[in-house]
N, C-alpha and C positions, 0 to 999 in steps of 0.2 A: 648860439648855444661854440662856445666854446670846443675841440677837440678834444682838450684835454679834463678831463671836467676831477675838479680841486678837493681840495677835502675839508676847506671853506667852504664850498657850495654844499658837499655831501651832511654837510656839522646842518649847514640852515638847512635845508630834503629832509634831514631826520626831529629836523627840533619842528618845522609845519614852518620857516622863518620865510619860505621860497615862495619867491612870487609865481603866480597859480602861469605864469606863462612856460619859467624857466622848468619848476615839475612836469610840468604837459612833454615834455618837450624831453625832459630825463629820465622818466619811466618807457618813454619808444627809447632810446637806445640802452635801459636795462635788458629788455624785454631780446637783443641786438648782442649784448656783453655781458658772457658771460661775467668776467672777470669785473665787472660794473656792479653788480648781485651781489656778489660777493663781498663788495667792499661798503652796500646799503647795508647786504644785513648784518655784517661784522657789526658792524653803529649802532645802527633797530637794538642789537641783542648787548652793545655794551651799556646805551639806556634807560633798558629796560633792568638792565642786574644796578643800577645808578639806585632808579629808583626802587625797584623794594627791597633797597640795600636800608631807606631810610623809609621804611612803607611804615613802619610800627613805630608809635608816641614813645619821646623821648622814655628812657627811666629818672626816677625821680633819686637823689638825691638818700644815702642810706639802706636801699632799697634793688634784689637784685627777682633782673628778669630772668627766666627759665627760658624766651627767648634769643638772650642776649649776646651767645656763642653765635649760632644764626644769625645775626646779625652782624656782626664782628665779619666772621665770615665773609658774607658778601658784602659788603666794604669791600673786603679787604684782597678781594673776589674782581670785583667794580672796579676800583683805581688800580690796579696789578695789568687787567683787560687796556683797561684808558691808559696806559703809558706804552704796551706791552706797544696799540695803535699808534703811539703820535709819534714813540721813535720808528717804527717802517718807516709811517710819509712823511716824520722831518729830517731826518737819514743819521741821526743823532747815535751813539753806539752804541749797547744795550748794553754789550757788558761794561760801563762805566759802571752801571748800578749793581751794588754788593746783592746777594741772594733777600736777605733779609728785610732791604727797605721795600721789595713790595710783599712781603709777610710780615708790614711791621703791622705795630699794634698803635689804635688812639694814642700818640702821645703826654694828652691828659683834660681833664672836664672840666666843659667847662659850661655852666648850671642848668645843669637837663639834659641840654644840647647833644646825638652822639661825631664824636669828631673821630677825624682821618687823618695819617697822617703814613706817609711811603721812609719812613724812618726811626726807628728804635728809641734813634737821641734822636728824638726830632727837639729843633728849641722852646719851649711852651712859652717864650716873649714874642713870639712872630705867628698871628695866629688872623685866616683870612677868611672874610666872613658873608657867602653868597648868596644874593638876592635876587627868586626873577619871580616874581607877583606883582604887582600895585600895588592888591590887599594890604589897607590901611594899616591894623592888626601887624601884617610882617612888616611892612616898611619903622616901623614902632620898633619891635620885637628889635629887628635887629640894629637899630635908635642905639636902643637900652644896651644893649647883651655889650655890642661896641663901648660907650660911655664907661659900663663894671671894670670892663677888662681890665682897662686903662686908667680909674680913676683907682681900681683894688693898686694898680699897680705901681703907679707914681707913690702911693702911700705904703707902699714896703718897700719903695726907694730903686723900684724894676724903668729898667727902661723897655718898655716891652711897642711895640709895629703892631700894629694896628689896620687890614686892608680889606675893604668890604667894597667887594664886585658886583656889578649886578647884568641880569643879563632880560630878556626878553622887559614883561611889565614894565620890571624891579626895575629898571635902566628911568620911570616915570619919576624914584625918589631924588633922582640926580640932572631930570631935564630944568634950566628954568621956565618959567611962567607952573612946572607941570607938581616941582614941589611940593607938599606943601608943609614940605619941614625946612623948608630953603636958611631956615633964620639959626636954626634951631644947628644944622647940621654947620654954618660958618660958625661960628661957638665954642661945637667940641671943636673944628678946623685950628685956628686961637688957640681957643689951650689948650692942647693936641701934637706938638707936631709933626709923629710919626704914624698920626691918622690919615692914610691917604682912602680917596671917593676915585675906583676904578670903573667903567663903564666898557660894557665891549660894546666895537664898531659893527660887527655882523646884525645886531639887534638892533642901535645906530643907520646899521641904509637899508637895510631892508623900511623902515618906516621911514626914511625920504626918499623910499625908490612907492608910496605907498599915497607919496605926495606933502605927508608931513614936517615941519617944521623941526625940529631937535638943536636945539640951542642950552651946552649943560655948564651944568653952578662952575664959576669959576676955580674951582679948587680943583674939579676934576677929571683926567687925566681917561685917555680911547688906549682899549687892550685892541686888536684885530680880532681877538674869539673871546670869549670868556673858559671856554674849557682849554685853549693854551694858557692862559695866564693861571689858571690854576695848577697846570701838571706844569708849569714850568717853577711857578713857588712849591709846588711838592716836594721839586726835584733837591729846592732851594735851603728843606726841612722846615716848612715849614709845617701848620698843622692847621684841619679844614678844615668848615663849621660849616653846615647847610640850616639854612634861617630861615 
């Protein structure tokens, strides 16, 4: 293992995507390196906060929930920490972000799903849908949501951009020979020029290290990490939806 532990490796460790040998070496390093332990703990806390932010079921249209203020607070806190952590490790200037961006309200409602944005003036026509599961119902939900958003925008004469981001087992949606919806995705891409598919390179590397051949569908691009892609889009004013 390299002397310098990269953020990508720590993300993989926290997400359970690091192979056993590297995980054991990292744990051994943590026993001797308090700073490294602190970095891992910060990432673990962040992961738990993100999970808690989405722990409650979506609220249907027209109904209010007593848990909504708590959920929105946890969402803002989780993604505020995400931006802070990435800023400290990536080196870009945190002061360039306005304070209101970190505390931004969800920008738009997406058919029962809770949305998150880092800006109050987020563009409602730029939405990223995050998939991290190979469960058929989750795959189908992300495709239905993307198609619904794009079709509605087209009827209203709006130019919407939708990006589907997949990591962990969710990348099976975008794998040649594994995706049960490859034909539908091809049709959707042909109909909507502003629909994009993005697979997490970190997840691909993990599957490859396990001896799996990962071949993506032709229209899919690879991002180094799903987290990095999400943070970049949030900075650009996109709205995040975890399906």
